[in-house]
N, CA, C and O atoms as a GROMACS GRO file, in nm:
protein
  276
    1MET      N    1   0.084  -0.118   0.000
    1MET     CA    2   0.000   0.000   0.000
    1MET      C    3   0.088   0.123   0.000
    1MET      O    4   0.182   0.134   0.079
    2THR      N    5   0.059   0.216  -0.088
    2THR     CA    6   0.125   0.345  -0.086
    2THR      C    7   0.020   0.453  -0.072
    2THR      O    8  -0.089   0.445  -0.129
    3CYS      N    9   0.054   0.554   0.005
    3CYS     CA   10  -0.042   0.662   0.032
    3CYS      C   11   0.036   0.780   0.090
    3CYS      O   12   0.108   0.765   0.189
    4ASP      N   13   0.021   0.896   0.028
    4ASP     CA   14   0.084   1.016   0.082
    4ASP      C   15  -0.009   1.091   0.176
    4ASP      O   16   0.033   1.146   0.277
    5ALA      N   17  -0.138   1.091   0.140
    5ALA     CA   18  -0.238   1.158   0.222
    5ALA      C   19  -0.370   1.084   0.210
    5ALA      O   20  -0.404   1.031   0.104
    6MET      N   21  -0.444   1.080   0.320
    6MET     CA   22  -0.575   1.017   0.320
    6MET      C   23  -0.674   1.117   0.378
    6MET      O   24  -0.654   1.171   0.487
    7ILE      N   25  -0.783   1.139   0.303
    7ILE     CA   26  -0.890   1.225   0.350
    7ILE      C   27  -1.005   1.136   0.394
    7ILE      O   28  -1.055   1.054   0.316
    8ILE      N   29  -1.046   1.150   0.517
    8ILE     CA   30  -1.158   1.074   0.571
    8ILE      C   31  -1.272   1.173   0.591
    8ILE      O   32  -1.267   1.257   0.681
    9ALA      N   33  -1.374   1.165   0.505
    9ALA     CA   34  -1.482   1.264   0.504
    9ALA      C   35  -1.609   1.207   0.565
    9ALA      O   36  -1.666   1.111   0.515
   10CYS      N   37  -1.651   1.268   0.674
   10CYS     CA   38  -1.778   1.237   0.742
   10CYS      C   39  -1.798   1.089   0.768
   10CYS      O   40  -1.909   1.038   0.753
   11ALA      N   41  -1.695   1.020   0.805
   11ALA     CA   42  -1.703   0.878   0.838
   11ALA      C   43  -1.694   0.862   0.989
   11ALA      O   44  -1.619   0.932   1.056
   12SER      N   45  -1.770   0.769   1.041
   12SER     CA   46  -1.767   0.746   1.186
   12SER      C   47  -1.644   0.669   1.229
   12SER      O   48  -1.604   0.673   1.346
   13LEU      N   49  -1.583   0.598   1.135
   13LEU     CA   50  -1.467   0.513   1.163
   13LEU      C   51  -1.498   0.409   1.270
   13LEU      O   52  -1.411   0.371   1.349
   14ALA      N   53  -1.622   0.364   1.270
   14ALA     CA   54  -1.664   0.263   1.367
   14ALA      C   55  -1.688   0.128   1.302
   14ALA      O   56  -1.717   0.031   1.373
   15VAL      N   57  -1.678   0.118   1.170
   15VAL     CA   58  -1.709  -0.005   1.099
   15VAL      C   59  -1.579  -0.070   1.051
   15VAL      O   60  -1.498  -0.007   0.983
   16SER      N   61  -1.563  -0.195   1.087
   16SER     CA   62  -1.446  -0.271   1.045
   16SER      C   63  -1.480  -0.349   0.919
   16SER      O   64  -1.592  -0.396   0.907
   17PRO      N   65  -1.391  -0.364   0.826
   17PRO     CA   66  -1.248  -0.336   0.828
   17PRO      C   67  -1.211  -0.197   0.776
   17PRO      O   68  -1.093  -0.161   0.776
   18ALA      N   69  -1.309  -0.118   0.730
   18ALA     CA   70  -1.277   0.014   0.674
   18ALA      C   71  -1.207   0.104   0.774
   18ALA      O   72  -1.125   0.187   0.735
   19ASN      N   73  -1.237   0.089   0.901
   19ASN     CA   74  -1.175   0.176   1.001
   19ASN      C   75  -1.027   0.146   1.024
   19ASN      O   76  -0.960   0.220   1.096
   20THR      N   77  -0.976   0.040   0.965
   20THR     CA   78  -0.833   0.010   0.978
   20THR      C   79  -0.749   0.080   0.872
   20THR      O   80  -0.627   0.091   0.886
   21LEU      N   81  -0.812   0.128   0.765
   21LEU     CA   82  -0.737   0.192   0.657
   21LEU      C   83  -0.658   0.314   0.703
   21LEU      O   84  -0.541   0.327   0.666
   22PRO      N   85  -0.717   0.406   0.782
   22PRO     CA   86  -0.635   0.518   0.828
   22PRO      C   87  -0.514   0.475   0.911
   22PRO      O   88  -0.408   0.538   0.902
   23LEU      N   89  -0.527   0.369   0.989
   23LEU     CA   90  -0.412   0.323   1.069
   23LEU      C   91  -0.302   0.265   0.980
   23LEU      O   92  -0.184   0.285   1.007
   24HIS      N   93  -0.342   0.195   0.875
   24HIS     CA   94  -0.242   0.145   0.779
   24HIS      C   95  -0.172   0.261   0.711
   24HIS      O   96  -0.050   0.259   0.693
   25ALA      N   97  -0.248   0.362   0.673
   25ALA     CA   98  -0.189   0.480   0.609
   25ALA      C   99  -0.094   0.552   0.704
   25ALA      O  100   0.014   0.595   0.665
   26LYS      N  101  -0.134   0.564   0.829
   26LYS     CA  102  -0.049   0.631   0.929
   26LYS      C  103   0.081   0.554   0.949
   26LYS      O  104   0.187   0.615   0.970
   27ASN      N  105   0.075   0.422   0.944
   27ASN     CA  106   0.195   0.340   0.962
   27ASN      C  107   0.297   0.361   0.851
   27ASN      O  108   0.416   0.340   0.872
   28ILE      N  109   0.251   0.403   0.734
   28ILE     CA  110   0.346   0.429   0.624
   28ILE      C  111   0.369   0.580   0.606
   28ILE      O  112   0.411   0.626   0.500
   29LYS      N  113   0.341   0.654   0.712
   29LYS     CA  114   0.371   0.798   0.721
   29LYS      C  115   0.284   0.886   0.634
   29LYS      O  116   0.326   0.994   0.595
   30ALA      N  117   0.162   0.841   0.602
   30ALA     CA  118   0.068   0.924   0.528
   30ALA      C  119   0.010   1.031   0.619
   30ALA      O  120  -0.002   1.012   0.740
   31THR      N  121  -0.026   1.144   0.561
   31THR     CA  122  -0.094   1.250   0.634
   31THR      C  123  -0.243   1.218   0.638
   31THR      O  124  -0.304   1.192   0.534
   32LEU      N  125  -0.301   1.221   0.757
   32LEU     CA  126  -0.443   1.192   0.773
   32LEU      C  127  -0.520   1.320   0.795
   32LEU      O  128  -0.488   1.400   0.884
   33ILE      N  129  -0.624   1.339   0.712
   33ILE     CA  130  -0.709   1.458   0.720
   33ILE      C  131  -0.852   1.411   0.743
   33ILE      O  132  -0.908   1.338   0.662
   34LYS      N  133  -0.910   1.452   0.855
   34LYS     CA  134  -1.047   1.411   0.887
   34LYS      C  135  -1.139   1.530   0.874
   34LYS      O  136  -1.113   1.637   0.929
   35ILE      N  137  -1.249   1.510   0.800
   35ILE     CA  138  -1.353   1.611   0.790
   35ILE      C  139  -1.479   1.552   0.853
   35ILE      O  140  -1.544   1.465   0.796
   36ASN      N  141  -1.511   1.601   0.972
   36ASN     CA  142  -1.625   1.548   1.044
   36ASN      C  143  -1.654   1.641   1.161
   36ASN      O  144  -1.563   1.677   1.235
   37PRO      N  145  -1.781   1.681   1.178
   37PRO     CA  146  -1.810   1.770   1.291
   37PRO      C  147  -1.802   1.701   1.427
   37PRO      O  148  -1.801   1.767   1.531
   38GLU      N  149  -1.797   1.569   1.426
   38GLU     CA  150  -1.795   1.492   1.552
   38GLU      C  151  -1.659   1.428   1.576
   38GLU      O  152  -1.581   1.408   1.483
   39ASN      N  153  -1.632   1.398   1.701
   39ASN     CA  154  -1.515   1.316   1.733
   39ASN      C  155  -1.541   1.173   1.690
   39ASN      O  156  -1.655   1.127   1.691
   40THR      N  157  -1.435   1.103   1.654
   40THR     CA  158  -1.446   0.962   1.617
   40THR      C  159  -1.343   0.885   1.700
   40THR      O  160  -1.259   0.945   1.765
   41PRO      N  161  -1.351   0.752   1.696
   41PRO     CA  162  -1.252   0.673   1.772
   41PRO      C  163  -1.107   0.700   1.730
   41PRO      O  164  -1.015   0.676   1.808
   42LEU      N  165  -1.087   0.750   1.608
   42LEU     CA  166  -0.951   0.774   1.560
   42LEU      C  167  -0.915   0.923   1.554
   42LEU      O  168  -0.815   0.959   1.492
   43SER      N  169  -0.995   1.008   1.616
   43SER     CA  170  -0.969   1.153   1.608
   43SER      C  171  -0.828   1.190   1.653
   43SER      O  172  -0.767   1.279   1.594
   44ASN      N  173  -0.776   1.124   1.755
   44ASN     CA  174  -0.642   1.156   1.805
   44ASN      C  175  -0.531   1.115   1.709
   44ASN      O  176  -0.418   1.162   1.723
   45GLU      N  177  -0.560   1.029   1.612
   45GLU     CA  178  -0.460   0.984   1.516
   45GLU      C  179  -0.445   1.079   1.398
   45GLU      O  180  -0.349   1.068   1.321
   46MET      N  181  -0.539   1.171   1.382
   46MET     CA  182  -0.540   1.259   1.265
   46MET      C  183  -0.433   1.366   1.272
   46MET      O  184  -0.402   1.418   1.379
   47ASP      N  185  -0.378   1.398   1.155
   47ASP     CA  186  -0.282   1.509   1.148
   47ASP      C  187  -0.355   1.642   1.138
   47ASP      O  188  -0.310   1.743   1.192
   48PHE      N  189  -0.468   1.642   1.067
   48PHE     CA  190  -0.551   1.760   1.052
   48PHE      C  191  -0.696   1.720   1.072
   48PHE      O  192  -0.738   1.614   1.026
   49SER      N  193  -0.770   1.803   1.140
   49SER     CA  194  -0.911   1.775   1.164
   49SER      C  195  -0.992   1.900   1.133
   49SER      O  196  -0.967   2.007   1.189
   50VAL      N  197  -1.089   1.886   1.043
   50VAL     CA  198  -1.179   1.994   1.007
   50VAL      C  199  -1.314   1.960   1.070
   50VAL      O  200  -1.378   1.863   1.031
   51ARG      N  201  -1.356   2.040   1.166
   51ARG     CA  202  -1.478   2.010   1.242
   51ARG      C  203  -1.601   2.070   1.173
   51ARG      O  204  -1.669   2.157   1.228
   52LYS      N  205  -1.628   2.021   1.052
   52LYS     CA  206  -1.745   2.061   0.973
   52LYS      C  207  -1.793   1.942   0.895
   52LYS      O  208  -1.725   1.840   0.887
   53THR      N  209  -1.912   1.955   0.834
   53THR     CA  210  -1.953   1.854   0.739
   53THR      C  211  -1.867   1.871   0.615
   53THR      O  212  -1.802   1.975   0.599
   54SER      N  213  -1.865   1.773   0.528
   54SER     CA  214  -1.775   1.778   0.412
   54SER      C  215  -1.824   1.868   0.300
   54SER      O  216  -1.750   1.890   0.203
   55VAL      N  217  -1.945   1.920   0.308
   55VAL     CA  218  -2.003   2.000   0.200
   55VAL      C  219  -1.916   2.119   0.162
   55VAL      O  220  -1.893   2.143   0.044
   56ASP      N  221  -1.866   2.193   0.258
   56ASP     CA  222  -1.787   2.312   0.227
   56ASP      C  223  -1.638   2.284   0.212
   56ASP      O  224  -1.580   2.324   0.110
   57PRO      N  225  -1.573   2.218   0.305
   57PRO     CA  226  -1.427   2.205   0.294
   57PRO      C  227  -1.377   2.105   0.191
   57PRO      O  228  -1.268   2.123   0.137
   58LEU      N  229  -1.453   2.000   0.161
   58LEU     CA  230  -1.401   1.897   0.070
   58LEU      C  231  -1.372   1.950  -0.070
   58LEU      O  232  -1.265   1.919  -0.123
   59PRO      N  233  -1.461   2.027  -0.134
   59PRO     CA  234  -1.426   2.081  -0.266
   59PRO      C  235  -1.301   2.169  -0.264
   59PRO      O  236  -1.222   2.167  -0.358
   60THR      N  237  -1.282   2.245  -0.157
   60THR     CA  238  -1.163   2.330  -0.146
   60THR      C  239  -1.038   2.245  -0.134
   60THR      O  240  -0.938   2.271  -0.201
   61ILE      N  241  -1.042   2.143  -0.050
   61ILE     CA  242  -0.926   2.055  -0.033
   61ILE      C  243  -0.895   1.983  -0.163
   61ILE      O  244  -0.778   1.971  -0.201
   62LEU      N  245  -0.997   1.934  -0.232
   62LEU     CA  246  -0.974   1.865  -0.359
   62LEU      C  247  -0.915   1.958  -0.463
   62LEU      O  248  -0.830   1.916  -0.542
   63SER      N  249  -0.958   2.083  -0.467
   63SER     CA  250  -0.901   2.177  -0.564
   63SER      C  251  -0.753   2.203  -0.535
   63SER      O  252  -0.675   2.223  -0.628
   64ILE      N  253  -0.714   2.202  -0.408
   64ILE     CA  254  -0.573   2.218  -0.375
   64ILE      C  255  -0.492   2.102  -0.430
   64ILE      O  256  -0.386   2.123  -0.489
   65PHE      N  257  -0.542   1.979  -0.411
   65PHE     CA  258  -0.471   1.863  -0.464
   65PHE      C  259  -0.467   1.866  -0.617
   65PHE      O  260  -0.366   1.830  -0.677
   66GLU      N  261  -0.576   1.907  -0.680
   66GLU     CA  262  -0.578   1.914  -0.827
   66GLU      C  263  -0.478   2.016  -0.880
   66GLU      O  264  -0.420   1.996  -0.986
   67SER      N  265  -0.456   2.123  -0.807
   67SER     CA  266  -0.362   2.226  -0.852
   67SER      C  267  -0.218   2.178  -0.844
   67SER      O  268  -0.129   2.238  -0.905
   68LEU      N  269  -0.193   2.072  -0.769
   68LEU     CA  270  -0.058   2.017  -0.758
   68LEU      C  271  -0.016   1.936  -0.881
   68LEU      O  272   0.102   1.911  -0.902
   69ASN      N  273  -0.113   1.894  -0.960
   69ASN     CA  274  -0.083   1.813  -1.079
   69ASN      C  275  -0.037   1.897  -1.194
   69ASN      O  276  -0.008   1.844  -1.301
   0.00000   0.00000   0.00000
């Protein structure tokens, strides 16, 4: 698995096995970005946390990544 950054948008991170993906990404030094107005079981593992629903911040974050190409 290779991953430079992982965006977790409005996910509770309570369902397995999907909730293990951020931990795998963190183990390979990926940057974790969580967009969720609520705390989740993995909130402390995140490098960046946006405490909103994904409606507003996600398009902005995606445009930043698109501008890097």
